[in-house]
C-alpha positions as CSV (number, residue, x, y, z in Angstrom):
1,M,228.2,13.0,82.0
2,K,229.3,9.4,81.3
3,P,227.3,7.4,78.8
4,L,224.8,5.0,80.6
5,F,226.0,2.0,78.7
6,L,229.4,2.2,80.4
7,A,227.8,2.2,83.8
8,S,226.1,-1.1,83.0
9,L,229.5,-2.7,82.7
10,F,230.2,-2.1,86.4
11,G,228.9,-4.0,89.4
12,K,225.7,-3.1,91.2
13,R,227.5,-1.0,93.8
14,D,229.4,1.0,91.1
15,M,226.1,1.5,89.3
16,V,224.5,3.0,92.5
17,T,227.5,5.2,92.9
18,Y,227.3,6.3,89.3
19,L,223.6,7.1,89.5
20,Y,224.2,9.0,92.8
21,D,227.0,11.1,91.2
22,E,224.8,11.8,88.2
23,S,221.9,12.9,90.4
24,Q,224.2,15.2,92.3
25,E,225.5,16.7,89.1
26,L,221.9,17.2,87.9
27,A,220.9,18.8,91.2
28,A,223.8,21.2,91.0
29,M,222.7,22.5,87.6
30,E,221.0,25.8,88.0
31,D,219.7,26.1,84.4
32,Q,216.7,23.8,83.8
33,D,217.4,23.8,80.1
34,E,220.8,22.4,80.8
35,V,219.2,19.6,82.9
36,Y,216.7,18.9,80.1
37,D,219.4,18.8,77.5
38,S,221.6,16.5,79.6
39,L,218.7,14.1,80.0
40,L,217.9,14.2,76.3
41,A,221.6,13.5,75.5
42,A,221.6,10.5,77.9
43,K,218.4,9.2,76.3
44,D,219.9,9.6,72.8
45,A,223.1,7.8,73.8
46,K,221.1,4.9,75.2
47,R,219.0,4.7,72.1
48,G,222.1,4.8,69.9
49,E,223.6,1.9,71.9
50,E,220.4,-0.1,71.6
51,G,220.4,0.3,67.8
52,K,223.9,-1.2,67.4
53,P,222.8,-4.9,67.9
54,I,220.0,-4.4,65.5
55,A,222.3,-3.1,62.8
56,L,224.7,-5.9,63.6
57,N,221.9,-8.5,63.1
58,D,221.1,-6.9,59.8
59,V,224.7,-7.3,58.6
60,I,224.9,-10.9,59.8
61,A,221.6,-11.7,58.0
62,E,223.0,-10.2,54.8
63,A,226.2,-12.2,55.2
64,L,224.3,-15.4,55.7
65,D,222.2,-14.8,52.6
66,E,225.4,-14.2,50.6
67,I,226.9,-17.4,51.9
68,E,223.8,-19.4,51.0
69,T,223.8,-17.9,47.5
70,Q,227.5,-18.8,47.1
71,E,226.9,-22.4,48.3
72,V,224.1,-22.8,45.8
73,N,226.4,-21.4,43.0
74,V,229.1,-23.9,44.1
75,E,226.6,-26.8,44.0
76,I,225.4,-25.8,40.5
77,L,229.0,-25.6,39.3
78,D,229.8,-29.0,40.8
79,G,226.8,-30.4,39.1
80,V,227.8,-29.0,35.7
81,G,231.2,-30.6,36.1
82,D,229.8,-34.1,36.8
83,G,228.3,-34.5,33.4
84,V,231.5,-33.8,31.5
């Protein structure tokens, strides 16, 4: 089963085809546990992809804080040099 986030990269027609193929694959599964496990795996994959932008935002926020701290340090050092 392809991850759902890849399907979102395709056009609307390709997405319909993808969903149809997935539904056919699920219909062909005889074991209900296998269907359930496949749906849980797809849900987990989607949740994992949704978490990536949040983690990236956290990294960016930390980097911006570090940059701000460094800018303040540079201003302090520049101020110390003005008096000499």
